[in-house]
C-alpha positions in Angstrom: -206.0 -43.1 84.9 -203.5 -41.5 87.2 -202.0 -44.1 89.6 -200.9 -41.4 92.1 -204.5 -40.2 92.4 -205.7 -43.8 93.1 -203.0 -44.3 95.7 -204.0 -41.0 97.3 -207.7 -41.9 97.4 -206.9 -45.4 98.9 -205.1 -43.7 101.7 -207.6 -40.9 102.2 -210.7 -43.1 102.2 -209.3 -46.0 104.2 -208.8 -48.6 101.5 -205.1 -49.3 101.9 -202.4 -47.8 104.2 -198.6 -48.3 104.2 -197.8 -50.9 106.9 -196.2 -49.6 110.1 -196.5 -46.1 108.7 -195.9 -44.3 112.0 -192.4 -45.9 112.1 -191.6 -44.9 108.5 -193.2 -48.0 106.9 -191.6 -51.2 105.6 -191.2 -51.8 101.9 -193.3 -54.4 100.3 -196.0 -54.6 103.0 -199.4 -53.0 103.1 -202.4 -52.8 105.5 -206.0 -52.9 104.4 -208.2 -50.2 106.0 -211.9 -50.3 106.8 -213.0 -50.1 103.2 -210.1 -52.1 101.8 -210.7 -55.1 104.1 -214.3 -55.2 103.0 -213.5 -55.0 99.3 -210.8 -57.7 99.5 -213.1 -59.9 101.6 -215.9 -59.5 99.0 -213.5 -60.4 96.2 -212.4 -63.6 98.0 -215.9 -64.5 99.0 -217.1 -64.0 95.5 -214.3 -66.2 94.2 -215.0 -68.9 96.9 -218.8 -68.9 96.2 -218.4 -69.1 92.5 -215.7 -71.7 92.4 -216.0 -73.8 95.6 -219.0 -73.5 98.0 -221.6 -72.5 95.4 -220.6 -75.0 92.8 -223.1 -77.6 91.9 -221.3 -80.9 91.7 -224.1 -82.5 89.6 -224.5 -79.8 87.0 -222.7 -80.1 83.7 -221.8 -76.6 82.3 -222.3 -76.2 78.6 -218.5 -76.1 77.9 -217.4 -78.6 80.7 -216.5 -82.2 79.8 -218.5 -83.5 82.7 -219.9 -82.7 86.1 -217.3 -82.3 88.9 -216.7 -81.8 92.6 -215.1 -78.8 94.3 -213.9 -78.7 97.9 -211.7 -76.4 100.0 -208.7 -76.5 102.3 -206.9 -74.1 104.7 -203.4 -75.3 105.1 -200.6 -74.1 107.5 -198.4 -71.3 106.4 -195.3 -73.2 107.8 -194.9 -76.7 106.5 -192.3 -79.4 106.7 -189.2 -78.1 104.9 -189.1 -81.2 102.7 -192.3 -80.0 101.0 -190.2 -77.2 99.5 -187.4 -79.5 98.5 -189.9 -81.6 96.6 -191.5 -78.6 94.9 -188.1 -77.3 93.8 -188.3 -74.1 95.8 -185.3 -74.7 98.0 -183.0 -75.4 95.1 -184.4 -73.3 92.4 -186.6 -70.6 93.7 -184.3 -67.7 93.3 -183.7 -64.6 91.2 -180.4 -63.3 89.8 -179.4 -60.3 91.9 -176.9 -57.5 91.7 -176.0 -54.9 94.4 -174.7 -51.4 93.9 -171.7 -50.6 96.2 -171.8 -46.8 95.5 -172.1 -44.7 98.6 -175.5 -43.2 99.0 -177.1 -45.9 96.8 -176.7 -49.4 98.1 -179.5 -50.5 95.7 -180.4 -54.1 94.9 -181.8 -55.1 91.6 -182.7 -58.2 89.6 -180.0 -58.5 86.9 -182.6 -59.5 84.3 -184.6 -56.4 85.1 -181.8 -53.8 84.9 -183.0 -52.3 81.7 -186.4 -51.5 83.1 -185.2 -50.3 86.5 -184.2 -46.8 87.6 -180.9 -45.9 89.2 -181.7 -44.4 92.7 -179.0 -41.8 92.1 -179.9 -41.0 88.5 -183.5 -42.1 87.8 -183.3 -41.2 84.1 -180.7 -44.0 83.7 -180.8 -47.7 84.4 -178.6 -49.2 87.1 -175.1 -49.6 85.7 -175.5 -46.8 83.1 -174.8 -43.9 85.5 -171.0 -43.2 85.7 -171.0 -43.6 89.5 -172.7 -47.1 89.5 -170.6 -49.9 90.9 -172.5 -53.1 90.4 -171.5 -56.5 91.8 -171.6 -59.7 89.9 -175.1 -61.4 89.7 -175.7 -64.0 92.3 -178.7 -66.2 93.3 -181.1 -64.6 95.7 -183.6 -67.0 97.4 -187.1 -65.6 97.5 -188.3 -67.6 100.5 -188.5 -66.2 104.0 -186.7 -68.3 106.5 -187.8 -68.9 110.1 -186.9 -71.3 112.9 -189.1 -73.7 114.8 -188.3 -74.3 118.5 -186.1 -72.6 121.1 -182.7 -73.2 119.5 -181.7 -71.6 116.2 -179.8 -74.2 114.1 -179.9 -75.9 110.8 -182.3 -78.6 112.0 -184.8 -75.9 113.1 -184.9 -74.1 109.8 -188.3 -73.7 108.1 -189.9 -71.4 105.6 -193.0 -69.2 105.2 -194.8 -70.7 102.3 -194.1 -68.9 98.9 -197.4 -70.3 97.5 -200.5 -72.1 98.6 -200.5 -74.8 96.0 -198.2 -77.3 97.7 -200.5 -77.6 100.7 -203.1 -78.9 98.4 -200.8 -81.4 96.8 -199.6 -82.9 100.1 -203.2 -83.2 101.2 -204.4 -84.9 98.0 -204.7 -88.4 99.7 -206.3 -86.9 102.8 -209.0 -85.3 100.7 -209.6 -88.5 98.6 -209.9 -90.6 101.8 -212.2 -88.2 103.7 -214.0 -86.0 101.2 -215.9 -88.6 99.3 -214.8 -87.1 96.0 -214.0 -88.8 92.8 -212.3 -87.6 89.6 -212.6 -85.1 88.2 -212.6 -82.7 91.2 -210.9 -79.5 92.4 -209.4 -78.4 95.7 -209.4 -74.6 96.4 -207.6 -72.6 98.9 -207.4 -68.9 99.8 -204.5 -67.8 102.0 -201.3 -65.7 102.6 -198.0 -66.4 100.9 -194.7 -64.7 101.3 -191.9 -64.0 98.9 -188.8 -61.9 99.6 -189.1 -59.8 96.5 -186.0 -57.9 95.6 -187.8 -54.8 94.3 -191.5 -54.6 95.5 -193.2 -52.1 93.3 -196.5 -50.7 91.8 -198.4 -50.3 95.0 -200.0 -53.7 96.1 -199.2 -55.4 92.7 -195.9 -56.8 93.8 -195.4 -57.1 97.5 -193.6 -59.4 100.0 -196.8 -60.6 101.7 -199.8 -61.3 99.5 -202.8 -63.5 99.3 -203.6 -66.1 96.7 -206.8 -67.8 95.5 -205.8 -71.1 94.0 -207.4 -74.2 92.6 -205.7 -77.5 91.8 -208.1 -79.4 89.6 -207.4 -83.2 89.3 -208.5 -85.1 86.3 -207.8 -88.1 84.1 -204.7 -87.6 81.8 -206.8 -88.1 78.6 -209.2 -85.4 79.7 -206.7 -82.8 80.9 -206.6 -80.7 77.7 -210.4 -80.3 77.7 -210.4 -79.3 81.3 -207.6 -76.8 80.7 -209.7 -75.2 78.0 -212.7 -75.1 80.3 -210.8 -73.4 83.2 -209.0 -71.0 80.9 -212.3 -69.7 79.5 -214.2 -69.8 82.9 -211.6 -67.8 84.8 -211.3 -65.1 82.2 -215.1 -64.6 82.1 -215.2 -64.2 85.9 -213.3 -60.9 85.8 -215.5 -59.6 83.1 -218.6 -60.6 85.0 -217.3 -58.5 88.0 -216.6 -55.3 86.1 -213.3 -55.5 84.3 -213.6 -54.2 80.8 -212.8 -56.7 78.1 -210.6 -54.3 76.2 -208.3 -54.0 79.2 -208.1 -57.8 79.7 -205.8 -60.1 77.8 -205.8 -63.8 77.7 -202.3 -64.6 76.6 -201.0 -68.1 75.9 -197.4 -68.7 76.8 -195.0 -69.3 73.9 -193.4 -72.8 74.0 -190.1 -71.3 75.3 -191.9 -69.7 78.2 -193.5 -73.0 79.5 -192.1 -74.8 82.5 -190.6 -78.2 81.4 -193.5 -80.1 83.0 -196.3 -77.9 81.5 -198.0 -78.6 78.2 -200.0 -75.3 78.2 -200.2 -72.1 80.3 -202.2 -68.9 79.8 -202.1 -65.7 81.7 -205.0 -63.4 82.3 -203.5 -60.0 82.1 -204.9 -56.5 82.8 -203.9 -53.1 81.5 -202.8 -51.4 84.7 -201.6 -47.7 84.6 -198.1 -49.0 84.9 -198.5 -51.6 82.1 -200.1 -54.8 81.1 -199.4 -57.4 83.9 -200.6 -60.7 85.1 -203.7 -61.2 87.3 -204.0 -64.9 87.1 -202.3 -67.9 85.5 -204.0 -71.1 84.3 -201.5 -73.9 83.9 -201.7 -77.5 82.7 -199.1 -79.0 85.1 -199.5 -82.6 84.1 -198.6 -85.1 86.9 -195.4 -83.4 87.9 -196.4 -82.2 91.4 -197.9 -85.4 92.7 -195.0 -87.4 91.3 -192.5 -85.1 93.1 -194.2 -85.6 96.4 -194.4 -89.4 95.8 -190.6 -89.4 95.1 -189.7 -87.3 98.2 -192.2 -88.6 100.7 -192.3 -92.3 99.7 -196.1 -92.2 100.0 -198.6 -93.5 97.4 -200.5 -90.5 96.0 -202.0 -92.4 93.0 -205.7 -92.5 92.4 -207.8 -95.7 92.0 -210.8 -95.4 89.7 -213.4 -97.8 91.1 -215.6 -97.7 88.0 -212.7 -98.4 85.5 -210.6 -100.4 87.8 -207.6 -98.3 87.0 -204.8 -96.8 89.1 -202.9 -93.7 87.9 -201.5 -90.4 88.8 -204.0 -87.6 88.0 -203.1 -84.6 85.9 -203.6 -81.2 87.3 -205.0 -77.9 86.0 -204.0 -74.9 88.2 -205.9 -71.6 88.1 -203.9 -69.4 90.4 -205.1 -65.8 91.1 -203.7 -63.1 93.3 -206.3 -61.5 95.7 -204.3 -58.3 96.0 -203.7 -58.0 92.3 -207.4 -58.6 91.7 -208.2 -55.9 94.3 -205.9 -53.4 92.5 -207.4 -54.2 89.1 -210.9 -53.7 90.4 -209.8 -50.4 92.0 -208.1 -49.2 88.8 -211.2 -50.1 86.7 -213.6 -48.4 89.2 -211.8 -45.1 89.5 -213.6 -42.5 87.4 -213.7 -38.7 87.4 -216.9 -37.3 85.8 -219.1 -34.2 86.1 -222.4 -33.9 87.9 -224.4 -30.7 88.0 -221.4 -28.8 86.6 -219.0 -30.1 89.3 -216.3 -32.7 89.0 -216.7 -35.7 91.2 -214.5 -38.7 91.9 -216.4 -42.0 92.0 -215.4 -45.6 92.5 -217.7 -47.6 90.2 -217.2 -50.9 91.9 -219.4 -53.9 91.0 -222.2 -54.0 93.7 -221.2 -57.5 94.7 -217.7 -56.3 95.5 -218.4 -52.8 96.9 -217.3 -52.5 100.6 -220.5 -50.7 101.6 -223.7 -51.8 99.8 -225.8 -48.8 100.8 -225.7 -45.6 102.8 -228.8 -44.4 104.7 -229.4 -40.7 105.2 -232.1 -38.6 106.9 -232.6 -35.6 104.7 -232.5 -33.3 107.7 -232.0 -33.8 111.5 -235.6 -33.1 112.5 -239.3 -34.1 112.0 -238.6 -37.7 113.0 -236.4 -38.3 109.9 -233.3 -39.5 111.9 -235.4 -42.0 113.8 -236.9 -43.4 110.7 -233.5 -43.5 109.0 -232.0 -45.4 111.9 -234.8 -47.9 111.8 -234.1 -48.5 108.1 -230.4 -48.7 108.8 -230.8 -51.3 111.5 -233.1 -53.3 109.3 -230.6 -53.4 106.4 -227.6 -53.9 108.7 -228.8 -57.5 109.5 -228.4 -58.4 105.8 -225.7 -56.1 104.3 -222.8 -53.9 105.2 -224.4 -50.5 105.3 -223.5 -47.0 106.6 -225.5 -44.3 108.4 -224.6 -40.6 107.9 -226.6 -37.5 109.0 -223.8 -34.9 108.9 -223.5 -32.3 106.2 -225.5 -31.4 103.1 -227.1 -34.3 101.2 -224.9 -33.6 98.2 -221.7 -33.8 100.3 -222.9 -37.1 101.8 -223.5 -38.4 98.3 -219.9 -37.4 97.3 -218.4 -39.2 100.3 -220.2 -42.4 99.3 -219.2 -42.0 95.7 -215.6 -42.1 96.6 -216.2 -45.1 98.8 -217.8 -47.0 95.9 -221.2 -47.3 97.6 -223.6 -48.3 94.8 -226.8 -47.0 96.4 -227.9 -44.3 98.8 -231.2 -44.4 100.7 -232.7 -41.2 101.9 -235.6 -40.7 104.3 -237.4 -37.4 103.8 -240.7 -35.6 104.5 -242.6 -37.8 102.1 -241.6 -41.0 103.9 -243.9 -40.1 106.8 -246.9 -39.6 104.6 -246.7 -42.4 102.0 -244.2 -44.9 103.5 -241.7 -44.5 100.6 -238.0 -43.5 100.5 -235.6 -42.4 97.9 -233.0 -44.7 96.4 -230.1 -43.1 94.5 -227.9 -44.9 92.0 -224.2 -44.1 92.3 -223.2 -44.4 88.6 -226.1 -42.6 86.9 -227.1 -40.4 89.9 -230.7 -41.4 89.1 -233.2 -41.3 92.0 -236.5 -43.0 92.4 -239.0 -43.7 95.2 -239.5 -47.2 96.6 -241.6 -48.6 99.5 -239.7 -48.5 102.8 -241.3 -51.8 103.9 -239.5 -53.6 101.0 -236.2 -51.9 101.3 -234.3 -55.2 102.1 -235.7 -57.0 99.1 -235.3 -54.0 96.8 -231.6 -53.6 97.8 -230.9 -57.3 97.4 -232.5 -57.3 93.9 -230.3 -54.3 92.9 -227.1 -55.8 94.3 -227.7 -59.1 92.6 -228.7 -57.5 89.3 -232.2 -58.8 89.2 -233.5 -55.4 88.6 -231.9 -52.3 87.1 -231.6 -49.0 88.9 -234.6 -46.8 88.4 -238.4 -46.7 88.9 -241.5 -45.2 87.5 -242.4 -43.0 90.5 -241.3 -39.3 90.3 -238.1 -38.2 92.0 -238.3 -37.0 95.6 -238.5 -33.3 96.5 -234.7 -33.2 97.3 -233.5 -34.8 94.0 -232.3 -31.6 92.4 -229.0 -30.9 90.7 -227.9 -28.8 93.7 -228.6 -31.6 96.1 -226.6 -34.1 94.0 
């Protein structure tokens, strides 16, 4: 697909806007519009329901070593700076950076990415290859955003915006054990904002300076960690397929031994074939007992776990599935973007999974007379109590369909002349453009069954009197 077309559609239809656009924008920051905020919220809620709130602690999945608990947290964005000393971010969370001192350029680049970067003055060449380039020596560039707490700016007031959500989970491990009535194995999930002062934000919302993560820290006995790693590796990969990403565009790539962090015994990346290349959506890492041990060392607190049944005390091992909500949003947008032909005309349609679609259904009166708007509004208000739906009575029915196709709305509901006589309405499927009649009295149940996949789009009743090629 054409990435420029997707970015244009996202701006035009209200998915994503450049942040502070009326002031010229700010690199690496994005605002989610009316459709984008609903899409991203649906992705986060689907992740939370499937992994945290909807999880059955007593059910043993066919490929899980045992039943397990899942609970959630929402930790502060600003934490005690010692947290980041313990995690290694203060001392080691930096990238090698070079600056270009050439007048008219003043570019900044990661020194290990020079070969894949473009010179601002000569885009056909990499920085340093153009004869006018004047690059500095590489130096460390800390990726954390600094801030200050209190009225006086001094070293003692220095703090950081969190660069990841994981550490909030680790430092609350004992609190959860003491209050959550959980026992190993169990997981703690968190969805929240993180901030990294990226040198070169790029590829739309894929790499930005403010982003949102969906992370799990799964605590288990050391001898069971490898089995749990295999479980989460498989489960998280399948989640993306279940929500519409094609298997031939997804890659589950295991890290080579030289890629692994010194404390990790195994890591796999779920990667997606974006238009700009295959890049990471989520990482699943076997982190051992490194993180808890680091916080024991720096805080002096006992973060061990006592197994009442086995009468054992030990430091749990951790499996970490860490996903990016913004990257997932971009992947689902890329996958959904389709240009096809209907009735001899080209249309742009966003084929989002119904569970993720910002608007679940649009409700139309066929014409603005004969009581159709009143009946359509009654259906709209009935559905609005259960789903995010949209009402539209402006323009030809075909144009209204096209507007909803671009918004990714999976179903359109039309009230026409037949509705008054037999109490049925027309439902139109976004992807196939198929239309069928359904009882108006059951529209809530019908739409819920369609969204949740309990029934397929279609019906045995004949199409409505407006379901012609010209109308669609």
